[in-house]
All heavy atoms as TSV, in Angstrom:
chain	resi	resn	atom	element	x	y	z
A	1	MET	N	N	156.311	58.554	-57.411
A	1	MET	CA	C	156.772	58.962	-58.716
A	1	MET	C	C	158.138	58.408	-58.948
A	1	MET	O	O	159.039	58.599	-58.064
A	1	MET	CB	C	156.806	60.518	-58.737
A	1	MET	CG	C	157.237	61.069	-60.063
A	1	MET	SD	S	156.803	62.801	-60.073
A	1	MET	CE	C	158.271	63.423	-60.744
A	2	ALA	N	N	158.398	57.865	-60.075
A	2	ALA	CA	C	159.683	57.219	-60.337
A	2	ALA	C	C	160.582	58.324	-60.823
A	2	ALA	O	O	160.241	59.295	-61.482
A	2	ALA	CB	C	159.548	56.208	-61.485
A	3	TYR	N	N	161.881	58.141	-60.571
A	3	TYR	CA	C	162.881	59.079	-60.953
A	3	TYR	C	C	163.248	58.907	-62.436
A	3	TYR	O	O	163.426	57.689	-62.865
A	3	TYR	CB	C	164.189	58.865	-60.184
A	3	TYR	CG	C	165.382	59.555	-60.733
A	3	TYR	CD1	C	165.550	60.971	-60.392
A	3	TYR	CD2	C	166.286	58.994	-61.557
A	3	TYR	CE1	C	166.615	61.702	-60.876
A	3	TYR	CE2	C	167.359	59.697	-62.096
A	3	TYR	CZ	C	167.498	61.058	-61.731
A	3	TYR	OH	O	168.549	61.751	-62.298
A	4	THR	N	N	163.167	59.886	-63.158
A	4	THR	CA	C	163.547	59.832	-64.598
A	4	THR	C	C	164.422	61.055	-64.942
A	4	THR	O	O	164.513	62.065	-64.186
A	4	THR	CB	C	162.292	59.883	-65.542
A	4	THR	OG1	O	161.670	61.223	-65.349
A	4	THR	CG2	C	161.268	58.803	-65.220
A	5	GLN	N	N	165.073	60.966	-66.027
A	5	GLN	CA	C	165.986	62.043	-66.413
A	5	GLN	C	C	165.134	63.318	-66.721
A	5	GLN	O	O	165.498	64.436	-66.404
A	5	GLN	CB	C	166.785	61.671	-67.687
A	5	GLN	CG	C	167.955	60.791	-67.396
A	5	GLN	CD	C	168.812	60.624	-68.569
A	5	GLN	OE1	O	168.364	60.598	-69.723
A	5	GLN	NE2	N	170.128	60.401	-68.313
A	6	ALA	N	N	163.896	63.064	-67.244
A	6	ALA	CA	C	162.991	64.204	-67.573
A	6	ALA	C	C	162.629	64.959	-66.324
A	6	ALA	O	O	162.525	66.141	-66.231
A	6	ALA	CB	C	161.805	63.709	-68.376
A	7	SER	N	N	162.243	64.107	-65.243
A	7	SER	CA	C	161.778	64.723	-63.999
A	7	SER	C	C	163.017	65.464	-63.351
A	7	SER	O	O	162.816	66.527	-62.787
A	7	SER	CB	C	161.143	63.735	-63.014
A	7	SER	OG	O	162.155	62.734	-62.634
A	8	ASN	N	N	164.220	64.922	-63.437
A	8	ASN	CA	C	165.352	65.588	-62.902
A	8	ASN	C	C	165.605	66.911	-63.580
A	8	ASN	O	O	165.931	67.895	-62.924
A	8	ASN	CB	C	166.539	64.663	-62.980
A	8	ASN	CG	C	167.826	65.308	-62.347
A	8	ASN	OD1	O	167.756	65.828	-61.239
A	8	ASN	ND2	N	168.890	65.181	-63.008
A	9	LYS	N	N	165.446	66.941	-64.901
A	9	LYS	CA	C	165.698	68.096	-65.701
A	9	LYS	C	C	164.688	69.173	-65.302
A	9	LYS	O	O	164.990	70.337	-65.218
A	9	LYS	CB	C	165.623	67.732	-67.159
A	9	LYS	CG	C	165.987	68.913	-68.084
A	9	LYS	CD	C	165.979	68.535	-69.564
A	9	LYS	CE	C	166.279	69.736	-70.453
A	9	LYS	NZ	N	166.331	69.337	-71.878
A	10	ALA	N	N	163.391	68.776	-65.107
A	10	ALA	CA	C	162.351	69.692	-64.765
A	10	ALA	C	C	162.636	70.297	-63.416
A	10	ALA	O	O	162.464	71.464	-63.216
A	10	ALA	CB	C	161.005	68.964	-64.769
A	11	VAL	N	N	163.064	69.456	-62.474
A	11	VAL	CA	C	163.397	69.973	-61.131
A	11	VAL	C	C	164.573	70.997	-61.167
A	11	VAL	O	O	164.534	72.048	-60.527
A	11	VAL	CB	C	163.735	68.848	-60.113
A	11	VAL	CG1	C	164.297	69.337	-58.854
A	11	VAL	CG2	C	162.479	68.081	-59.829
A	12	GLN	N	N	165.558	70.635	-61.908
A	12	GLN	CA	C	166.755	71.573	-62.047
A	12	GLN	C	C	166.281	72.883	-62.766
A	12	GLN	O	O	166.780	73.942	-62.333
A	12	GLN	CB	C	167.787	70.861	-62.918
A	12	GLN	CG	C	168.524	69.851	-62.157
A	12	GLN	CD	C	169.654	69.118	-62.964
A	12	GLN	OE1	O	169.944	69.457	-64.084
A	12	GLN	NE2	N	170.264	68.156	-62.354
A	13	LYS	N	N	165.375	72.800	-63.689
A	13	LYS	CA	C	165.008	74.067	-64.444
A	13	LYS	C	C	164.200	74.896	-63.476
A	13	LYS	O	O	164.429	76.092	-63.437
A	13	LYS	CB	C	164.108	73.643	-65.633
A	13	LYS	CG	C	163.642	74.827	-66.458
A	13	LYS	CD	C	162.816	74.334	-67.627
A	13	LYS	CE	C	162.248	75.594	-68.432
A	13	LYS	NZ	N	161.446	75.134	-69.509
A	14	TYR	N	N	163.284	74.281	-62.629
A	14	TYR	CA	C	162.522	75.026	-61.689
A	14	TYR	C	C	163.458	75.689	-60.705
A	14	TYR	O	O	163.297	76.830	-60.331
A	14	TYR	CB	C	161.455	74.186	-61.076
A	14	TYR	CG	C	160.773	74.920	-59.843
A	14	TYR	CD1	C	159.756	75.839	-60.243
A	14	TYR	CD2	C	161.115	74.736	-58.608
A	14	TYR	CE1	C	159.080	76.588	-59.281
A	14	TYR	CE2	C	160.490	75.431	-57.589
A	14	TYR	CZ	C	159.411	76.363	-57.975
A	14	TYR	OH	O	158.865	77.105	-56.955
A	15	SER	N	N	164.346	74.838	-60.208
A	15	SER	CA	C	165.251	75.392	-59.083
A	15	SER	C	C	166.069	76.528	-59.573
A	15	SER	O	O	166.288	77.582	-58.833
A	15	SER	CB	C	166.165	74.280	-58.636
A	15	SER	OG	O	165.485	73.288	-57.962
A	16	ALA	N	N	166.539	76.522	-60.851
A	16	ALA	CA	C	167.361	77.580	-61.391
A	16	ALA	C	C	166.534	78.873	-61.550
A	16	ALA	O	O	166.938	79.941	-61.386
A	16	ALA	CB	C	167.891	77.204	-62.748
A	17	LYS	N	N	165.262	78.711	-61.822
A	17	LYS	CA	C	164.334	79.866	-61.994
A	17	LYS	C	C	163.880	80.433	-60.604
A	17	LYS	O	O	163.825	81.583	-60.456
A	17	LYS	CB	C	163.078	79.396	-62.751
A	17	LYS	CG	C	162.068	80.498	-62.999
A	17	LYS	CD	C	160.906	80.066	-63.754
A	17	LYS	CE	C	159.802	79.503	-62.864
A	17	LYS	NZ	N	158.511	79.319	-63.480
A	18	ALA	N	N	163.693	79.563	-59.648
A	18	ALA	CA	C	163.102	79.993	-58.381
A	18	ALA	C	C	164.066	80.251	-57.271
A	18	ALA	O	O	163.685	81.009	-56.251
A	18	ALA	CB	C	162.067	78.869	-57.922
A	19	TYR	N	N	165.279	79.823	-57.303
A	19	TYR	CA	C	166.154	79.911	-56.188
A	19	TYR	C	C	167.512	80.451	-56.649
A	19	TYR	O	O	167.999	80.193	-57.709
A	19	TYR	CB	C	166.466	78.573	-55.535
A	19	TYR	CG	C	165.165	77.901	-55.004
A	19	TYR	CD1	C	164.628	76.857	-55.685
A	19	TYR	CD2	C	164.592	78.350	-53.860
A	19	TYR	CE1	C	163.440	76.258	-55.181
A	19	TYR	CE2	C	163.454	77.782	-53.340
A	19	TYR	CZ	C	162.851	76.700	-53.992
A	19	TYR	OH	O	161.771	76.103	-53.513
A	20	ASP	N	N	168.128	81.243	-55.704
A	20	ASP	CA	C	169.526	81.620	-55.847
A	20	ASP	C	C	170.285	80.607	-54.921
A	20	ASP	O	O	169.781	80.163	-53.922
A	20	ASP	CB	C	169.762	83.019	-55.318
A	20	ASP	CG	C	169.260	84.043	-56.280
A	20	ASP	OD1	O	169.318	83.853	-57.449
A	20	ASP	OD2	O	168.883	85.123	-55.750
A	21	GLN	N	N	171.555	80.381	-55.200
A	21	GLN	CA	C	172.395	79.527	-54.439
A	21	GLN	C	C	173.431	80.346	-53.726
A	21	GLN	O	O	174.003	81.264	-54.423
A	21	GLN	CB	C	172.955	78.437	-55.230
A	21	GLN	CG	C	171.953	77.378	-55.686
A	21	GLN	CD	C	172.616	76.173	-56.388
A	21	GLN	OE1	O	173.857	76.050	-56.431
A	21	GLN	NE2	N	171.756	75.280	-56.878
A	22	VAL	N	N	173.782	80.059	-52.601
A	22	VAL	CA	C	174.788	80.712	-51.790
A	22	VAL	C	C	175.727	79.577	-51.246
A	22	VAL	O	O	175.316	78.697	-50.605
A	22	VAL	CB	C	174.168	81.542	-50.594
A	22	VAL	CG1	C	175.293	82.212	-49.794
A	22	VAL	CG2	C	173.217	82.547	-51.028
A	23	LYS	N	N	177.002	79.767	-51.491
A	23	LYS	CA	C	177.951	78.779	-51.055
A	23	LYS	C	C	178.640	79.399	-49.803
A	23	LYS	O	O	179.095	80.534	-49.809
A	23	LYS	CB	C	179.044	78.437	-52.139
A	23	LYS	CG	C	180.094	77.456	-51.730
A	23	LYS	CD	C	181.067	77.138	-52.756
A	23	LYS	CE	C	182.073	76.229	-52.278
A	23	LYS	NZ	N	183.027	75.857	-53.346
A	24	ILE	N	N	178.820	78.510	-48.703
A	24	ILE	CA	C	179.547	78.968	-47.591
A	24	ILE	C	C	180.627	78.023	-47.299
A	24	ILE	O	O	180.544	76.856	-47.728
A	24	ILE	CB	C	178.612	79.104	-46.305
A	24	ILE	CG1	C	178.037	77.672	-45.944
A	24	ILE	CG2	C	177.450	80.112	-46.555
A	24	ILE	CD1	C	177.383	77.686	-44.554
A	25	ASN	N	N	181.649	78.446	-46.668
A	25	ASN	CA	C	182.814	77.669	-46.333
A	25	ASN	C	C	182.881	77.526	-44.863
A	25	ASN	O	O	182.728	78.425	-44.103
A	25	ASN	CB	C	184.131	78.304	-46.786
A	25	ASN	CG	C	184.190	78.346	-48.364
A	25	ASN	OD1	O	183.914	77.331	-49.024
A	25	ASN	ND2	N	184.546	79.504	-48.830
A	26	VAL	N	N	183.088	76.251	-44.386
A	26	VAL	CA	C	183.283	75.933	-42.940
A	26	VAL	C	C	184.483	75.051	-42.926
A	26	VAL	O	O	184.924	74.392	-43.873
A	26	VAL	CB	C	182.112	75.321	-42.299
A	26	VAL	CG1	C	180.906	76.201	-42.288
A	26	VAL	CG2	C	181.661	73.977	-43.026
A	27	TYR	N	N	185.120	74.967	-41.726
A	27	TYR	CA	C	186.241	74.082	-41.570
A	27	TYR	C	C	185.870	72.644	-41.693
A	27	TYR	O	O	184.702	72.242	-41.440
A	27	TYR	CB	C	186.893	74.324	-40.155
A	27	TYR	CG	C	187.621	75.685	-40.063
A	27	TYR	CD1	C	187.031	76.720	-39.325
A	27	TYR	CD2	C	188.767	75.936	-40.770
A	27	TYR	CE1	C	187.629	78.005	-39.196
A	27	TYR	CE2	C	189.379	77.189	-40.657
A	27	TYR	CZ	C	188.813	78.148	-39.831
A	27	TYR	OH	O	189.415	79.374	-39.763
A	28	LYS	N	N	186.856	71.862	-42.101
A	28	LYS	CA	C	186.598	70.383	-42.308
A	28	LYS	C	C	186.036	69.816	-40.989
A	28	LYS	O	O	186.509	70.160	-39.881
A	28	LYS	CB	C	187.930	69.655	-42.595
A	28	LYS	CG	C	188.509	69.943	-43.983
A	28	LYS	CD	C	187.758	69.113	-45.010
A	28	LYS	CE	C	188.368	69.296	-46.367
A	28	LYS	NZ	N	187.638	68.651	-47.374
A	29	GLY	N	N	184.999	69.024	-41.162
A	29	GLY	CA	C	184.405	68.390	-39.944
A	29	GLY	C	C	183.213	69.195	-39.403
A	29	GLY	O	O	182.310	68.660	-38.763
A	30	GLN	N	N	183.148	70.525	-39.658
A	30	GLN	CA	C	182.155	71.355	-39.115
A	30	GLN	C	C	180.769	71.082	-39.783
A	30	GLN	O	O	179.771	71.203	-39.214
A	30	GLN	CB	C	182.448	72.803	-39.072
A	30	GLN	CG	C	183.486	73.235	-38.095
A	30	GLN	CD	C	183.642	74.758	-38.060
A	30	GLN	OE1	O	183.525	75.415	-39.084
A	30	GLN	NE2	N	183.996	75.274	-36.915
A	31	ARG	N	N	180.775	70.774	-41.104
A	31	ARG	CA	C	179.631	70.575	-41.860
A	31	ARG	C	C	178.762	69.395	-41.118
A	31	ARG	O	O	177.639	69.598	-41.002
A	31	ARG	CB	C	179.876	70.172	-43.286
A	31	ARG	CG	C	178.628	69.923	-44.098
A	31	ARG	CD	C	178.982	69.506	-45.518
A	31	ARG	NE	N	177.828	69.434	-46.404
A	31	ARG	CZ	C	176.915	68.420	-46.425
A	31	ARG	NH1	N	177.137	67.349	-45.641
A	31	ARG	NH2	N	175.887	68.428	-47.245
A	32	GLU	N	N	179.420	68.397	-40.861
A	32	GLU	CA	C	178.666	67.190	-40.195
A	32	GLU	C	C	178.154	67.659	-38.872
A	32	GLU	O	O	177.129	67.204	-38.439
A	32	GLU	CB	C	179.612	65.980	-40.155
A	32	GLU	CG	C	179.741	65.304	-41.518
A	32	GLU	CD	C	178.472	65.078	-42.216
A	32	GLU	OE1	O	177.518	64.455	-41.627
A	32	GLU	OE2	O	178.356	65.382	-43.460
A	33	GLN	N	N	178.964	68.414	-38.108
A	33	GLN	CA	C	178.518	68.924	-36.758
A	33	GLN	C	C	177.304	69.723	-36.897
A	33	GLN	O	O	176.290	69.566	-36.153
A	33	GLN	CB	C	179.648	69.646	-36.081
A	33	GLN	CG	C	180.801	68.892	-35.604
A	33	GLN	CD	C	181.816	69.778	-34.985
A	33	GLN	OE1	O	182.215	70.816	-35.548
A	33	GLN	NE2	N	182.311	69.353	-33.786
A	34	ILE	N	N	177.338	70.682	-37.889
A	34	ILE	CA	C	176.186	71.589	-38.065
A	34	ILE	C	C	174.955	70.795	-38.564
A	34	ILE	O	O	173.890	71.058	-38.106
A	34	ILE	CB	C	176.543	72.689	-39.045
A	34	ILE	CG1	C	177.726	73.583	-38.573
A	34	ILE	CG2	C	175.342	73.549	-39.408
A	34	ILE	CD1	C	178.370	74.415	-39.575
A	35	LYS	N	N	175.205	69.871	-39.480
A	35	LYS	CA	C	174.104	69.041	-39.968
A	35	LYS	C	C	173.439	68.229	-38.866
A	35	LYS	O	O	172.250	68.141	-38.778
A	35	LYS	CB	C	174.658	68.066	-41.112
A	35	LYS	CG	C	173.552	67.258	-41.703
A	35	LYS	CD	C	174.174	66.394	-42.872
A	35	LYS	CE	C	173.057	65.514	-43.406
A	35	LYS	NZ	N	173.557	64.543	-44.357
A	36	ALA	N	N	174.281	67.610	-38.010
A	36	ALA	CA	C	173.723	66.805	-36.891
A	36	ALA	C	C	172.946	67.700	-35.897
A	36	ALA	O	O	171.910	67.293	-35.427
A	36	ALA	CB	C	174.857	66.101	-36.135
A	37	PHE	N	N	173.429	68.898	-35.646
A	37	PHE	CA	C	172.793	69.878	-34.804
A	37	PHE	C	C	171.432	70.261	-35.382
A	37	PHE	O	O	170.329	70.255	-34.691
A	37	PHE	CB	C	173.591	71.074	-34.560
A	37	PHE	CG	C	173.056	72.043	-33.482
A	37	PHE	CD1	C	173.291	71.833	-32.213
A	37	PHE	CD2	C	172.299	73.168	-33.923
A	37	PHE	CE1	C	172.722	72.741	-31.233
A	37	PHE	CE2	C	171.764	73.976	-32.976
A	37	PHE	CZ	C	172.062	73.793	-31.608
A	38	ALA	N	N	171.409	70.499	-36.675
A	38	ALA	CA	C	170.151	70.857	-37.371
A	38	ALA	C	C	169.172	69.736	-37.280
A	38	ALA	O	O	167.973	69.965	-36.949
A	38	ALA	CB	C	170.396	71.191	-38.816
A	39	GLU	N	N	169.598	68.493	-37.595
A	39	GLU	CA	C	168.724	67.375	-37.554
A	39	GLU	C	C	168.167	67.074	-36.151
A	39	GLU	O	O	167.029	66.592	-35.986
A	39	GLU	CB	C	169.495	66.109	-38.048
A	39	GLU	CG	C	169.677	66.232	-39.582
A	39	GLU	CD	C	170.510	65.083	-40.159
A	39	GLU	OE1	O	171.158	64.256	-39.434
A	39	GLU	OE2	O	170.580	64.999	-41.399
A	40	SER	N	N	168.961	67.422	-35.129
A	40	SER	CA	C	168.534	67.242	-33.718
A	40	SER	C	C	167.368	68.195	-33.435
A	40	SER	O	O	166.622	68.019	-32.449
A	40	SER	CB	C	169.659	67.421	-32.735
A	40	SER	OG	O	169.934	68.847	-32.565
A	41	ARG	N	N	167.253	69.209	-34.247
A	41	ARG	CA	C	166.183	70.189	-34.087
A	41	ARG	C	C	165.003	69.958	-35.095
A	41	ARG	O	O	164.118	70.795	-35.278
A	41	ARG	CB	C	166.719	71.615	-34.249
A	41	ARG	CG	C	167.832	71.856	-33.192
A	41	ARG	CD	C	167.731	73.072	-32.548
A	41	ARG	NE	N	168.416	73.430	-31.306
A	41	ARG	CZ	C	169.194	72.682	-30.535
A	41	ARG	NH1	N	169.419	71.403	-30.817
A	41	ARG	NH2	N	169.843	73.166	-29.508
A	42	GLY	N	N	165.223	68.830	-35.807
A	42	GLY	CA	C	164.144	68.524	-36.877
A	42	GLY	C	C	164.221	69.317	-38.129
A	42	GLY	O	O	163.255	69.415	-38.863
A	43	LEU	N	N	165.420	69.787	-38.432
A	43	LEU	CA	C	165.566	70.586	-39.650
A	43	LEU	C	C	166.669	70.002	-40.535
A	43	LEU	O	O	167.617	69.361	-40.039
A	43	LEU	CB	C	166.010	72.047	-39.341
A	43	LEU	CG	C	165.028	72.805	-38.466
A	43	LEU	CD1	C	165.748	74.109	-37.898
A	43	LEU	CD2	C	163.814	73.220	-39.246
A	44	SER	N	N	166.559	70.225	-41.812
A	44	SER	CA	C	167.635	69.883	-42.746
A	44	SER	C	C	168.775	70.993	-42.495
A	44	SER	O	O	168.478	72.040	-41.901
A	44	SER	CB	C	167.175	69.900	-44.173
A	44	SER	OG	O	166.861	71.206	-44.543
A	45	LEU	N	N	169.867	70.767	-43.113
A	45	LEU	CA	C	170.990	71.689	-42.932
A	45	LEU	C	C	170.553	73.011	-43.705
A	45	LEU	O	O	170.778	74.090	-43.152
A	45	LEU	CB	C	172.269	71.182	-43.659
A	45	LEU	CG	C	173.476	71.990	-43.665
A	45	LEU	CD1	C	173.855	72.507	-42.289
A	45	LEU	CD2	C	174.618	71.331	-44.362
A	46	ASN	N	N	169.962	72.841	-44.870
A	46	ASN	CA	C	169.470	74.074	-45.617
A	46	ASN	C	C	168.414	74.850	-44.780
A	46	ASN	O	O	168.487	76.086	-44.750
A	46	ASN	CB	C	168.960	73.640	-46.986
A	46	ASN	CG	C	168.654	74.798	-47.867
A	46	ASN	OD1	O	169.543	75.576	-48.256
A	46	ASN	ND2	N	167.348	74.970	-48.164
A	47	ALA	N	N	167.438	74.148	-44.268
A	47	ALA	CA	C	166.387	74.777	-43.508
A	47	ALA	C	C	166.970	75.515	-42.256
A	47	ALA	O	O	166.546	76.579	-41.885
A	47	ALA	CB	C	165.335	73.766	-43.096
A	48	TYR	N	N	167.962	74.834	-41.574
A	48	TYR	CA	C	168.569	75.446	-40.413
A	48	TYR	C	C	169.295	76.688	-40.787
A	48	TYR	O	O	169.127	77.797	-40.108
A	48	TYR	CB	C	169.578	74.438	-39.820
A	48	TYR	CG	C	170.300	74.960	-38.591
A	48	TYR	CD1	C	169.627	75.317	-37.453
A	48	TYR	CD2	C	171.719	75.135	-38.621
A	48	TYR	CE1	C	170.299	75.798	-36.347
A	48	TYR	CE2	C	172.360	75.571	-37.532
A	48	TYR	CZ	C	171.698	75.919	-36.372
A	48	TYR	OH	O	172.351	76.408	-35.289
A	49	ILE	N	N	170.077	76.737	-41.848
A	49	ILE	CA	C	170.806	77.967	-42.331
A	49	ILE	C	C	169.753	79.026	-42.635
A	49	ILE	O	O	169.913	80.216	-42.265
A	49	ILE	CB	C	171.765	77.656	-43.422
A	49	ILE	CG1	C	172.880	76.721	-42.913
A	49	ILE	CG2	C	172.310	78.918	-44.067
A	49	ILE	CD1	C	173.782	76.167	-43.995
A	50	ASN	N	N	168.717	78.667	-43.377
A	50	ASN	CA	C	167.776	79.718	-43.797
A	50	ASN	C	C	166.994	80.206	-42.549
A	50	ASN	O	O	166.723	81.436	-42.426
A	50	ASN	CB	C	166.705	79.021	-44.769
A	50	ASN	CG	C	167.180	79.096	-46.150
A	50	ASN	OD1	O	167.475	80.137	-46.696
A	50	ASN	ND2	N	167.242	77.931	-46.760
A	51	LYS	N	N	166.797	79.410	-41.509
A	51	LYS	CA	C	166.140	79.784	-40.272
A	51	LYS	C	C	167.047	80.773	-39.528
A	51	LYS	O	O	166.528	81.835	-39.013
A	51	LYS	CB	C	165.768	78.645	-39.404
A	51	LYS	CG	C	165.077	79.118	-38.083
A	51	LYS	CD	C	164.876	77.832	-37.226
A	51	LYS	CE	C	164.144	78.194	-35.862
A	51	LYS	NZ	N	164.518	79.369	-35.261
A	52	LEU	N	N	168.311	80.518	-39.412
A	52	LEU	CA	C	169.266	81.363	-38.767
A	52	LEU	C	C	169.271	82.801	-39.477
A	52	LEU	O	O	169.303	83.873	-38.807
A	52	LEU	CB	C	170.645	80.809	-38.831
A	52	LEU	CG	C	170.867	79.618	-37.928
A	52	LEU	CD1	C	172.311	79.098	-38.186
A	52	LEU	CD2	C	170.697	79.933	-36.479
A	53	ILE	N	N	169.242	82.823	-40.808
A	53	ILE	CA	C	169.302	84.016	-41.541
A	53	ILE	C	C	167.954	84.818	-41.290
A	53	ILE	O	O	168.084	86.025	-41.011
A	53	ILE	CB	C	169.515	83.764	-43.068
A	53	ILE	CG1	C	170.924	83.244	-43.318
A	53	ILE	CG2	C	169.272	85.112	-43.855
A	53	ILE	CD1	C	171.158	82.635	-44.681
A	54	ALA	N	N	166.830	84.138	-41.426
A	54	ALA	CA	C	165.557	84.798	-41.169
A	54	ALA	C	C	165.462	85.316	-39.751
A	54	ALA	O	O	164.936	86.473	-39.578
A	54	ALA	CB	C	164.442	83.797	-41.506
A	55	ASP	N	N	165.868	84.581	-38.807
A	55	ASP	CA	C	165.830	85.018	-37.412
A	55	ASP	C	C	166.670	86.190	-37.241
A	55	ASP	O	O	166.363	87.193	-36.465
A	55	ASP	CB	C	166.256	83.871	-36.472
A	55	ASP	CG	C	165.261	82.709	-36.366
A	55	ASP	OD1	O	164.160	82.867	-36.860
A	55	ASP	OD2	O	165.617	81.706	-35.748
A	56	ASP	N	N	167.875	86.265	-37.815
A	56	ASP	CA	C	168.840	87.370	-37.618
A	56	ASP	C	C	168.281	88.625	-38.352
A	56	ASP	O	O	168.387	89.778	-37.818
A	56	ASP	CB	C	170.178	86.956	-38.123
A	56	ASP	CG	C	171.206	88.000	-37.655
A	56	ASP	OD1	O	171.203	88.371	-36.433
A	56	ASP	OD2	O	172.070	88.395	-38.467
A	57	MET	N	N	167.788	88.484	-39.562
A	57	MET	CA	C	167.397	89.616	-40.359
A	57	MET	C	C	166.032	90.075	-40.078
A	57	MET	O	O	165.636	91.228	-40.324
A	57	MET	CB	C	167.497	89.248	-41.887
A	57	MET	CG	C	168.926	89.143	-42.368
A	57	MET	SD	S	168.988	88.805	-44.157
A	57	MET	CE	C	168.382	90.443	-44.832
A	58	GLY	N	N	165.153	89.243	-39.564
A	58	GLY	CA	C	163.821	89.627	-39.235
A	58	GLY	C	C	163.049	90.153	-40.436
A	58	GLY	O	O	163.042	89.579	-41.528
A	59	GLU	N	N	162.353	91.246	-40.258
A	59	GLU	CA	C	161.535	91.854	-41.356
A	59	GLU	C	C	162.373	92.407	-42.475
A	59	GLU	O	O	161.758	92.625	-43.561
A	59	GLU	CB	C	160.628	92.873	-40.762
A	59	GLU	CG	C	159.638	92.385	-39.741
A	59	GLU	CD	C	158.710	93.444	-39.233
A	59	GLU	OE1	O	158.640	94.486	-39.812
A	59	GLU	OE2	O	157.980	93.151	-38.256
A	60	ALA	N	N	163.653	92.523	-42.331
A	60	ALA	CA	C	164.467	93.060	-43.392
A	60	ALA	C	C	164.651	92.016	-44.527
A	60	ALA	O	O	164.952	92.322	-45.676
A	60	ALA	CB	C	165.833	93.435	-42.884
A	61	LEU	N	N	164.331	90.772	-44.191
A	61	LEU	CA	C	164.426	89.729	-45.276
A	61	LEU	C	C	163.075	89.602	-45.926
A	61	LEU	O	O	162.141	89.171	-45.329
A	61	LEU	CB	C	164.923	88.363	-44.616
A	61	LEU	CG	C	165.019	87.170	-45.512
A	61	LEU	CD1	C	166.096	87.466	-46.614
A	61	LEU	CD2	C	165.299	85.904	-44.755
A	62	THR	N	N	163.029	89.837	-47.180
A	62	THR	CA	C	161.773	89.742	-47.927
A	62	THR	C	C	161.658	88.379	-48.605
A	62	THR	O	O	162.616	87.788	-48.928
A	62	THR	CB	C	161.616	90.851	-48.989
A	62	THR	OG1	O	162.730	90.671	-49.884
A	62	THR	CG2	C	161.696	92.217	-48.351
A	63	VAL	N	N	160.431	87.888	-48.707
A	63	VAL	CA	C	160.132	86.617	-49.424
A	63	VAL	C	C	159.436	87.037	-50.666
A	63	VAL	O	O	158.347	87.648	-50.613
A	63	VAL	CB	C	159.349	85.700	-48.533
A	63	VAL	CG1	C	159.039	84.440	-49.301
A	63	VAL	CG2	C	160.099	85.397	-47.257
A	64	PRO	N	N	159.919	86.676	-51.813
A	64	PRO	CA	C	159.230	87.018	-53.075
A	64	PRO	C	C	157.935	86.313	-53.151
A	64	PRO	O	O	157.792	85.191	-52.692
A	64	PRO	CB	C	160.220	86.584	-54.141
A	64	PRO	CG	C	161.158	85.672	-53.494
A	64	PRO	CD	C	161.187	85.889	-52.096
A	65	ASN	N	N	157.020	86.966	-53.862
A	65	ASN	CA	C	155.696	86.376	-54.033
A	65	ASN	C	C	155.905	85.252	-55.042
A	65	ASN	O	O	156.558	85.351	-56.016
A	65	ASN	CB	C	154.664	87.387	-54.647
A	65	ASN	CG	C	154.341	88.395	-53.583
A	65	ASN	OD1	O	154.357	88.166	-52.401
A	65	ASN	ND2	N	154.046	89.630	-54.024
A	66	LYS	N	N	155.198	84.112	-54.771
A	66	LYS	CA	C	155.165	83.050	-55.818
A	66	LYS	C	C	154.445	83.474	-57.000
A	66	LYS	O	O	153.350	84.093	-56.919
A	66	LYS	CB	C	154.565	81.738	-55.252
A	66	LYS	CG	C	155.497	81.101	-54.205
A	66	LYS	CD	C	155.026	79.694	-53.923
A	66	LYS	CE	C	156.106	78.977	-53.138
A	66	LYS	NZ	N	156.415	77.744	-53.709
A	67	GLN	N	N	154.928	83.180	-58.160
A	67	GLN	CA	C	154.232	83.579	-59.382
A	67	GLN	C	C	153.334	82.469	-59.761
A	67	GLN	O	O	153.498	81.283	-59.422
A	67	GLN	CB	C	155.279	83.743	-60.480
A	67	GLN	CG	C	156.177	84.926	-60.202
A	67	GLN	CD	C	157.130	85.290	-61.338
A	67	GLN	OE1	O	157.012	84.697	-62.396
A	67	GLN	NE2	N	158.045	86.199	-61.141
A	68	GLN	N	N	152.362	82.804	-60.532
A	68	GLN	CA	C	151.306	81.824	-60.901
A	68	GLN	C	C	152.016	80.739	-61.707
A	68	GLN	O	O	152.862	80.972	-62.541
A	68	GLN	CB	C	150.271	82.475	-61.743
A	68	GLN	CG	C	149.117	81.588	-62.127
A	68	GLN	CD	C	147.986	82.320	-62.833
A	68	GLN	OE1	O	148.142	83.485	-63.157
A	68	GLN	NE2	N	146.916	81.661	-63.113
A	69	GLY	N	N	151.681	79.479	-61.399
A	69	GLY	CA	C	152.259	78.371	-62.051
A	69	GLY	C	C	153.427	77.722	-61.309
A	69	GLY	O	O	153.916	76.781	-61.676
A	70	ASP	N	N	153.872	78.362	-60.294
A	70	ASP	CA	C	155.072	77.842	-59.481
A	70	ASP	C	C	154.591	76.806	-58.496
A	70	ASP	O	O	153.482	76.792	-58.035
A	70	ASP	CB	C	155.733	78.944	-58.742
A	70	ASP	CG	C	156.591	79.819	-59.656
A	70	ASP	OD1	O	156.764	79.466	-60.847
A	70	ASP	OD2	O	157.100	80.895	-59.207
């Protein structure tokens, strides 16, 4: 699928509807260290952070049901 402004707009609209964003601060240089560590485990930086949260919170972390059409 080719990149178009329309497809980018659609992705941004879906992301705004489906996801919350959380910004974290780390010391300069740590982002690349964390990213490399995550990649060494076969995960993206985002997936690694989400896994850490899910592992720590366990069943206390709920996952919303996907709505029809998502």
